[in-house]
N, C-alpha and C positions, 0 to 999 in steps of 0.2 A: 184669430184665436189660436193659441199655441197648442201643440200636441202634448198629451200627458207625458210626464217623466217616464212612466212605465205604461206602455199600451195595455189597456184593460183595467187600469186602476184610476179611479177618480177619488182623490182624498177629501173632496168637499161634500160628497153625497152622504147623508145620514142613512142609517139602516131603516128598513121599511117598518120595523116594529119589534116587539119583544119575542115573537115566536114565528114559526113557519107560516107564511102567508096562506098557502094552500091548505095546510092542515087546519088552521083556524077557520077558514071558509067552509071546509067540508066536514068538520067535526072529527078530524083525525088527531093523531098524536105523533110526537117525535121523541127520539132519543137524544141526539145532539144537534146543534144548529150551526149552519154555515151562512156566511154573508157574501153576496156578490160584491166584488171590489169595484165593479164598474157602475152599477146602478143602485146598490144598497139592498136588493132583494134578500130577504132572510128565508132560507129554506132548510128542510131537514136533511141530515147527513145520510150517507149510503148505508149505514147500519139501521136506519129507520125504515119502517115498512114502505113508505111512499117515495123516498129518495128524491125529494123535490129540488134540492140544490143542484144535483146533477141534471135533473130534468130541465131546470132553468138554463143551464149551460147548453143543453141540446137544443132547446127552443130558441135561444137568443144568440148563441155563439159567444156570449161573454166568457172570457177565458180563465178568469182568476177568482177564487174564493178565499175568504179568510175564516178561520174558526171564529164562531160567535159565542164561545164558551169562556167563562171567567178564568183568567190565568193562562189562556192560550193565545198566542199572537201569530202563529204560523199561517202562511199562505200556501195554496195549492194551485199549480198551473196545469189546467186540463190538457192543453195541447202537448206540453212537454212532459206530462205525467210526473211532476216532481214538486217537492216542497221548497220554499225559499223564505227568506226574511224580507219583508217589504216595508213601505213607509207607514206611519201612523194614519189610520183612517178617521173620518169624522166620528165624534162621539154620538152615542155610547158605543163602546167597543166590544160589549158582550151583553147577553140577556141579563135581566135583573138577578142579582145574587140570591134572592129568596125564591126564585123560580125553581121548582123541583126538576129532577131528571129521573125518568122521562116526564113529559108534560104535554098538554095540560092534564092535571090529575084526574079530572072528571071524565076524560076520554081514554085514559090508559086502561087496557084490559088486564085482568088478573094474571094472565099468562103472557105478559108482554115480553119476557125474556125469550120465550120460544119463538116470538115473531120477529126478532132482530135478524138482520142479514149478516 
């Protein structure tokens, strides 16, 4: 088996779903979404209350995420603390365009802006 072109990125793995895995399991909510470029885990961004994408990085050591927002294609490298342009990942490349921000609507508190990081 050959090594990936960029360590930490597997272009064949689809995302885990349309929203943050942990928030969906716990009844939480997110502001923006990030996708692990190695395993496809979708987690909430660092502005979100639970910051599950960074938590996934800490738990697994997977080094790279990509924005999972429509119209955004940037990657973030945790060890290098920097943005870069990477290869296209397996579809879909963003959450559904009709999904509101923040989401899921039923879990978003009225004072959600005050709860952002």
